[in-house]
C-alpha positions as CSV (number, residue, x, y, z in Angstrom):
1,M,34.3,63.6,-8.4
2,T,32.1,66.0,-6.4
3,A,33.3,67.0,-3.0
4,I,30.2,66.6,-0.8
5,A,29.8,66.9,3.0
6,P,29.5,63.3,4.3
7,E,27.6,64.4,7.4
8,I,24.4,65.2,5.4
9,F,23.9,61.5,4.7
10,K,21.8,60.6,7.8
11,A,20.2,57.4,8.9
12,Y,17.0,57.8,7.0
13,D,17.3,60.8,4.8
14,I,19.7,63.4,3.6
15,R,19.7,66.7,5.5
16,G,21.9,69.7,5.9
17,I,22.3,73.5,6.2
18,V,21.5,75.1,2.8
19,D,24.5,76.6,1.0
20,K,26.9,75.2,3.7
21,S,26.7,71.4,3.9
22,L,23.8,71.1,1.4
23,T,24.5,73.1,-1.8
24,T,22.9,73.0,-5.2
25,A,26.0,71.2,-6.5
26,A,25.4,68.5,-3.8
27,A,21.8,68.3,-4.8
28,A,22.7,67.8,-8.5
29,A,25.2,65.1,-7.5
30,I,22.6,63.4,-5.3
31,G,20.2,63.5,-8.3
32,R,22.8,61.8,-10.5
33,A,23.4,59.1,-7.9
34,L,19.6,58.6,-7.4
35,G,18.9,58.5,-11.2
36,S,21.8,56.0,-11.7
37,A,20.4,53.8,-9.0
38,A,16.9,54.1,-10.5
39,R,18.1,53.1,-13.9
40,Q,19.7,50.0,-12.6
41,Q,16.3,49.1,-11.2
42,N,14.6,49.9,-14.5
43,I,12.7,52.8,-12.9
44,P,11.8,55.2,-15.7
45,A,10.7,58.2,-13.6
46,I,10.9,59.8,-10.2
47,V,8.3,62.1,-8.6
48,V,9.8,65.2,-7.0
49,G,7.9,67.6,-4.7
50,R,8.9,70.1,-2.0
51,D,7.9,71.7,1.2
52,G,7.5,75.5,1.8
53,R,11.1,76.3,2.5
54,L,12.7,79.2,0.7
55,S,15.6,77.0,-0.6
56,G,13.1,74.4,-2.1
57,P,12.8,75.6,-5.7
58,A,16.6,75.9,-6.2
59,L,17.2,72.5,-4.7
60,V,14.4,70.9,-6.8
61,K,15.9,72.4,-9.9
62,A,19.4,71.1,-9.2
63,L,18.2,67.7,-8.1
64,S,16.0,67.4,-11.2
65,Q,18.9,68.3,-13.5
66,G,21.0,65.6,-11.8
67,I,18.2,62.9,-12.2
68,T,17.5,63.7,-15.8
69,A,21.2,63.7,-16.7
70,T,21.1,59.9,-16.1
71,G,18.2,59.4,-18.5
72,V,15.5,59.2,-15.8
73,D,12.4,61.4,-16.1
74,V,11.3,63.7,-13.3
75,I,7.6,64.3,-12.6
76,D,7.5,67.6,-10.6
77,I,4.4,68.0,-8.5
78,G,5.5,71.3,-7.0
79,L,4.6,72.4,-3.5
80,A,3.2,69.5,-1.5
81,P,3.4,67.8,1.9
82,T,5.7,64.8,2.1
83,P,2.8,62.3,2.3
84,V,1.3,63.8,-0.8
85,I,4.6,63.2,-2.6
86,Y,4.5,59.6,-1.4
87,F,0.9,59.4,-2.6
88,A,2.0,60.7,-6.0
89,A,4.5,57.9,-6.3
90,H,1.6,55.4,-6.0
91,E,-0.9,57.5,-8.1
92,L,1.5,58.2,-11.0
93,G,2.8,54.6,-11.0
94,T,6.5,55.3,-10.4
95,Q,6.7,53.9,-6.8
96,S,9.6,56.3,-6.6
97,C,9.9,59.9,-5.3
98,V,12.0,62.5,-3.5
99,A,10.4,64.9,-1.0
100,V,12.6,68.0,-0.8
101,T,12.0,68.9,2.8
102,G,13.8,70.0,6.0
103,S,10.9,68.5,8.0
104,H,10.8,70.2,11.4
105,N,14.4,71.4,11.3
106,P,15.1,75.2,11.5
107,P,14.5,77.3,8.3
108,D,18.1,77.2,7.1
109,Y,18.0,73.4,6.8
110,N,16.7,71.3,3.9
111,G,17.0,67.8,2.7
112,F,15.7,64.8,0.8
113,K,13.4,61.9,1.8
114,M,13.8,59.3,-0.9
115,V,11.8,56.2,-2.1
116,L,13.0,54.0,-5.0
117,G,10.8,51.2,-6.4
118,G,8.6,51.3,-3.3
119,Q,11.6,51.0,-0.9
120,T,12.3,53.9,1.5
121,L,16.0,54.6,1.4
122,Y,17.8,54.4,4.8
123,G,21.1,53.3,6.3
124,E,23.4,51.7,3.9
125,M,21.2,52.5,0.9
126,I,21.8,56.2,1.7
127,Q,25.6,55.6,2.2
128,D,25.6,53.8,-1.2
129,L,24.5,57.1,-2.8
130,R,27.4,58.9,-1.0
131,R,29.9,56.3,-2.2
132,R,28.5,56.5,-5.8
133,I,29.0,60.3,-5.7
134,A,32.5,59.9,-4.3
135,S,33.5,57.6,-7.2
136,A,31.4,59.5,-9.8
137,D,29.8,56.2,-10.8
138,F,26.9,57.8,-12.8
139,L,25.0,56.6,-15.8
140,K,24.3,59.1,-18.6
141,G,21.2,59.8,-20.5
142,R,18.6,62.5,-21.3
143,G,15.5,62.4,-19.2
144,R,12.7,64.9,-19.3
145,I,11.0,67.1,-16.6
146,K,7.2,66.9,-16.7
147,K,4.8,68.6,-14.4
148,A,1.8,66.9,-12.8
149,G,-0.7,67.7,-10.1
150,V,-2.1,65.1,-7.6
151,R,-3.8,67.5,-5.2
152,Q,-7.4,66.7,-6.2
153,A,-6.7,63.0,-6.5
154,Y,-5.2,63.0,-2.9
155,L,-8.1,65.0,-1.4
156,D,-10.7,62.9,-3.3
157,R,-9.1,59.7,-2.1
158,I,-9.3,60.7,1.6
159,V,-12.7,62.2,1.4
160,G,-14.0,59.1,-0.4
161,D,-12.5,56.8,2.3
162,V,-13.0,58.6,5.6
163,R,-16.4,59.6,7.0
164,V,-17.2,61.8,10.0
165,S,-20.4,60.9,11.8
166,R,-21.3,64.5,12.5
167,P,-19.9,68.0,11.6
168,M,-17.2,69.2,13.9
169,K,-15.4,72.5,14.4
170,L,-11.7,72.3,14.5
171,V,-8.6,74.5,15.1
172,V,-6.0,73.6,12.5
173,D,-2.4,74.9,13.1
174,C,0.0,74.3,10.3
175,G,2.8,76.4,11.7
176,N,3.3,78.0,8.3
177,G,4.4,74.6,7.0
178,V,3.3,73.1,3.7
179,A,0.4,71.3,5.3
180,G,-1.3,74.7,5.3
181,A,-1.8,74.4,1.5
182,F,-3.9,71.1,2.0
183,A,-5.2,70.6,5.5
184,P,-7.9,73.3,5.7
185,E,-9.5,72.2,2.4
186,L,-9.3,68.5,3.3
187,F,-11.2,69.0,6.6
188,R,-13.7,71.3,5.1
189,R,-14.5,68.8,2.4
190,M,-15.0,66.2,5.1
191,G,-17.8,68.5,6.5
192,C,-15.9,70.2,9.3
193,E,-15.7,73.9,10.1
194,V,-12.0,75.0,10.3
195,A,-10.5,77.8,12.3
196,E,-7.1,78.3,10.6
197,L,-3.9,79.1,12.5
198,F,-0.8,79.9,10.4
199,C,-1.9,78.0,7.3
200,A,-0.2,80.4,4.9
201,V,2.9,78.6,3.7
202,D,6.0,80.6,4.8
203,G,9.4,79.0,4.9
204,T,10.7,81.5,7.5
205,F,8.1,80.0,10.1
206,P,7.4,83.5,11.5
207,N,4.9,82.4,14.3
208,H,6.2,79.2,15.9
209,H,8.3,76.3,14.9
210,P,6.3,73.6,13.0
211,D,7.0,70.7,15.3
212,P,3.9,69.5,17.3
213,S,5.9,67.1,19.4
214,K,7.1,70.1,21.4
215,P,4.4,71.3,23.9
216,E,5.4,75.0,23.5
217,N,4.5,74.8,19.8
218,L,0.9,73.9,20.7
219,A,0.3,77.0,22.9
220,D,-1.6,78.8,20.0
221,V,-3.9,75.8,19.5
222,R,-4.7,75.7,23.2
223,R,-5.5,79.4,23.2
224,A,-7.7,79.2,20.2
225,L,-9.6,76.3,21.7
226,Q,-10.3,78.4,24.8
227,E,-11.4,81.4,22.8
228,T,-13.6,79.8,20.2
229,D,-16.3,77.1,20.2
230,A,-14.0,74.6,18.3
231,E,-14.0,71.2,20.0
232,L,-10.6,69.8,18.9
233,G,-7.2,71.1,17.8
234,L,-5.0,69.5,15.1
235,A,-1.4,70.6,14.5
236,F,1.0,69.6,11.7
237,D,4.8,69.6,11.4
238,G,6.7,71.4,8.6
239,D,6.2,68.8,5.9
240,G,2.8,67.4,7.0
241,D,3.8,63.8,7.9
242,R,3.2,64.2,11.7
243,L,0.1,65.1,13.7
244,G,-0.4,66.8,17.0
245,V,-3.8,66.6,18.8
246,V,-5.2,68.9,21.6
247,T,-8.5,68.5,23.4
248,K,-10.9,71.4,24.2
249,D,-9.5,71.7,27.7
250,G,-5.9,72.0,26.4
251,E,-4.7,68.5,27.0
252,I,-2.2,67.2,24.5
253,I,-3.0,63.7,23.3
254,Y,0.5,62.5,22.6
255,P,1.0,60.2,19.6
256,D,1.5,57.0,21.6
257,R,-2.0,57.5,23.0
258,Q,-3.3,58.4,19.5
259,L,-1.9,55.1,18.4
260,M,-4.0,53.2,21.1
261,L,-7.1,54.8,19.7
262,F,-6.2,54.0,16.1
263,A,-5.2,50.4,17.1
264,A,-8.5,49.8,18.9
265,D,-10.4,51.0,15.8
266,V,-8.4,48.9,13.3
267,L,-8.7,45.8,15.5
268,T,-12.5,46.0,15.4
269,R,-12.2,45.2,11.7
270,H,-9.1,43.0,11.8
271,P,-9.0,41.0,15.0
272,G,-5.5,39.7,15.9
273,A,-3.7,42.1,13.6
274,Q,-0.1,43.1,14.3
275,I,0.6,46.7,15.3
276,I,4.0,48.3,15.5
277,Y,5.2,51.0,17.9
278,D,8.6,52.5,18.5
279,V,10.8,52.4,21.5
280,K,9.8,55.8,22.7
281,C,6.2,54.8,23.2
282,S,4.4,54.3,26.6
283,R,4.2,50.8,28.1
284,W,0.5,51.2,27.8
285,V,0.6,50.9,24.0
286,A,1.5,47.2,24.1
287,E,-1.0,46.6,27.0
288,S,-3.7,48.4,25.1
289,I,-3.1,46.5,21.8
290,R,-3.1,43.1,23.7
291,Y,-6.3,44.1,25.5
292,Q,-8.0,44.8,22.2
293,G,-6.8,41.4,20.9
294,G,-3.9,42.6,18.7
295,R,-0.3,41.7,18.6
296,P,2.1,44.5,19.6
297,L,5.7,44.8,18.2
298,M,8.2,47.2,19.5
299,W,10.6,48.6,16.9
300,N,13.3,51.2,16.2
301,T,12.5,54.8,15.9
302,G,12.7,56.3,12.4
303,H,10.1,56.6,9.6
304,A,12.1,54.6,7.1
305,L,12.8,51.8,9.6
306,V,9.2,51.6,10.6
307,K,7.9,51.6,7.0
308,T,10.3,48.8,6.1
309,K,9.2,46.7,9.1
310,L,5.5,47.4,8.2
311,K,6.2,45.9,4.8
312,E,8.1,42.9,6.1
313,T,5.6,42.0,8.8
314,G,2.3,42.8,7.0
315,A,1.2,44.8,10.0
316,L,-1.8,47.0,9.4
317,L,-0.8,50.0,11.5
318,A,2.3,51.5,13.0
319,G,3.0,54.6,15.1
320,E,5.9,56.5,16.5
321,M,6.0,58.8,19.6
322,S,7.3,61.6,17.3
323,G,3.8,61.7,15.6
324,H,4.4,59.6,12.4
325,M,1.4,57.3,11.9
326,F,1.4,54.6,9.3
327,F,-1.9,53.2,8.1
328,K,-1.8,50.1,6.0
329,E,-5.5,49.4,6.5
330,R,-7.4,51.5,3.9
331,W,-4.2,53.4,3.0
332,Y,-0.7,52.9,1.6
333,G,1.4,52.3,4.7
334,F,3.3,55.6,4.6
335,D,3.3,58.2,7.3
336,D,0.7,60.9,6.7
337,G,-0.3,63.5,9.3
338,L,-3.3,64.7,7.2
339,Y,-4.7,61.2,6.8
340,A,-4.1,60.4,10.4
341,G,-6.0,63.6,11.3
342,A,-8.9,62.5,9.1
343,R,-9.0,59.0,10.7
344,L,-8.9,60.5,14.1
345,L,-12.0,62.7,13.2
346,E,-13.8,59.6,11.9
347,I,-13.4,57.9,15.3
348,V,-14.0,60.8,17.7
349,S,-17.0,62.2,15.7
350,R,-19.0,59.1,16.8
351,W,-19.2,60.7,20.3
352,P,-21.2,63.8,21.1
353,D,-18.1,65.0,23.0
354,A,-15.0,64.5,20.8
355,A,-12.7,64.6,23.8
356,W,-14.4,61.7,25.5
357,P,-12.6,58.8,23.7
358,L,-9.3,60.7,23.9
359,K,-9.5,61.6,27.6
360,N,-10.3,57.9,28.4
361,L,-7.2,56.4,26.8
362,P,-4.8,54.9,29.3
363,N,-2.3,57.5,30.5
364,A,0.8,57.5,32.6
365,L,3.0,60.1,34.3
366,A,5.6,60.7,31.6
367,T,8.0,63.3,30.3
368,P,7.8,64.7,26.8
369,E,10.8,63.9,24.6
370,L,13.9,65.4,26.3
371,N,17.0,66.3,24.4
372,L,20.6,66.4,25.7
373,K,22.7,68.4,23.2
374,M,26.1,67.1,22.2
375,Q,28.6,67.5,19.4
376,E,28.1,65.9,16.0
377,G,28.9,62.2,16.2
378,E,29.0,62.0,20.0
379,P,25.4,60.8,20.7
380,H,25.9,57.4,18.9
381,A,29.3,57.0,20.7
382,L,27.6,57.6,24.1
383,V,24.8,55.2,23.4
384,A,27.3,52.5,22.3
385,K,29.1,52.9,25.7
386,L,25.8,53.0,27.6
387,Q,24.7,49.7,25.9
388,K,28.1,48.1,26.8
389,D,28.8,49.6,30.3
390,G,25.7,51.3,31.5
391,K,24.5,50.1,35.0
392,F,20.7,50.1,35.7
393,P,20.5,48.3,39.0
394,T,16.8,48.3,39.6
395,A,15.7,47.6,35.9
396,R,14.2,44.2,35.2
397,E,15.0,44.3,31.5
398,L,17.2,46.2,29.1
399,I,16.0,46.6,25.4
400,T,18.8,47.6,23.1
401,I,17.2,47.5,19.6
402,D,17.5,51.3,19.5
403,G,19.5,53.0,22.3
404,V,18.8,51.7,25.8
405,R,15.3,51.2,27.1
406,A,15.2,50.0,30.7
407,E,12.0,48.4,31.8
408,Y,11.1,48.6,35.5
409,A,8.2,47.1,37.5
410,D,6.9,50.7,37.8
411,G,8.0,52.5,34.6
412,F,10.6,52.8,31.9
413,G,13.5,55.0,30.8
414,L,15.0,55.5,27.4
415,A,18.2,57.0,26.0
416,R,18.8,56.9,22.3
417,A,20.8,58.9,19.8
418,S,18.7,61.0,17.4
419,N,19.4,60.3,13.8
420,T,18.5,63.8,12.7
421,T,20.3,66.1,15.1
422,P,23.3,65.7,17.5
423,V,21.2,65.0,20.6
424,I,20.5,62.2,23.0
425,V,16.7,61.7,23.2
426,L,15.4,60.8,26.6
427,R,12.0,59.7,27.7
428,F,10.7,58.6,31.1
429,E,7.4,57.1,32.3
430,A,6.3,55.8,35.7
431,D,3.4,54.9,37.9
432,N,4.1,57.8,40.4
433,P,6.4,60.8,40.9
434,G,8.7,58.9,43.2
435,A,9.3,56.1,40.6
436,L,9.8,58.7,37.9
437,A,12.5,60.5,40.0
438,R,14.2,57.2,40.8
439,I,14.3,56.1,37.1
440,Q,15.6,59.5,36.0
441,T,18.3,59.5,38.7
442,E,19.4,56.0,37.6
443,F,19.7,57.2,34.0
444,K,21.5,60.3,35.0
445,T,24.1,58.3,37.0
446,A,24.5,55.7,34.1
447,L,24.9,58.5,31.4
448,E,27.4,60.5,33.5
449,S,29.4,57.4,34.4
450,V,29.9,56.3,30.8
451,W,30.6,59.9,29.5
452,P,32.5,61.9,32.1
453,G,31.8,65.6,32.1
454,L,28.3,65.1,30.8
455,N,25.7,67.1,32.7
456,A,22.5,65.1,32.3
457,E,19.8,67.4,33.5
458,F,16.2,66.4,32.9
459,D,12.9,68.3,32.8
460,H,9.9,67.0,34.8
461,A,6.8,65.1,33.8
462,H,3.7,66.3,32.1
């Protein structure tokens, strides 16, 4: 039996601090558990790739040794964004892969996003791996490690699918994440001129954190848009599965608004299609989808949960407030920041001013994602209490599919437990500052009443 830190088995991936909770021994054990599960499904090979973190090569090696010890082959595609690893699972015919990535966590983290037989592992499937390791329930065999490259096939596939109507000049900020090894070439091949920011892959992230959902991480893009003649800024997270968008005048186009643009585009070709959005998104998303003749469906936050729902419903598009976009129309249904960037360029390049279609999307007074830090395990306990005992006197509806989302006549508030870090994620939106303040106060009161001693302080709207 291998002793392994149970807290690294998260809701939709495995993630921990390298050499502390996530060791090479743990990676090898996870490899053996995955390989054993793959063999039981008659999966002969698993694609493995990694982001630019310094701990990546050692973890890939240990994971691969674990997988091959069960008789399953490993196809190592090397350094690649998470969506390219998903693409490789399709392209190389395995429908199975592991992305060794810490996503947007600090540099000392790493982890695994896993797909077996076309199913993204999450929830109990991840706990099954933990239980298998605890009971050393491993199959034995002798698999091989092969190398393969899918870079050109991936770039060719996008360039062959997505067309820009005119050349554009872009600022592309990869935050020294792995997207830097792919994004500039992709957009140049699409006919764009690219001003690169931090596109050299560096796992120490020396310039700013690669997380475009945080406004402070887009400051460099904004500055570059002011100082150059570029007309649009694109930013990517550490493993390339999320997109940030900034207009020439520095406005951040948050992912829920990006989703409205993508939905309107998809619905021109597929009238009445179903489109999925997560609980953190603006009220305008559903309105906008309905207005365009589509069918909106609110769902839980979490890339694995959204992908599973996409498959189950046959929806053509899904998006999350965090920046994960899932195109099933013309693509594979997995979250891909680079492909989302390409599709965005296809749409906005139809206008002489790329900002016009973005600036004219419905907008509301809203906060960015706010985080209340707590101890490990506490956020889920708090949310359970909030769902049971929280009082929201002026709300007209409480949605509890993922945390508590209170819908008001003039806005909404959300509190949910993050599945990646020990924080409560909060988001507020309203028709005016007075309504926003009232909703925030109602949430502050509800949170502090179910969790005495909590100091629920919120930032203001953007």
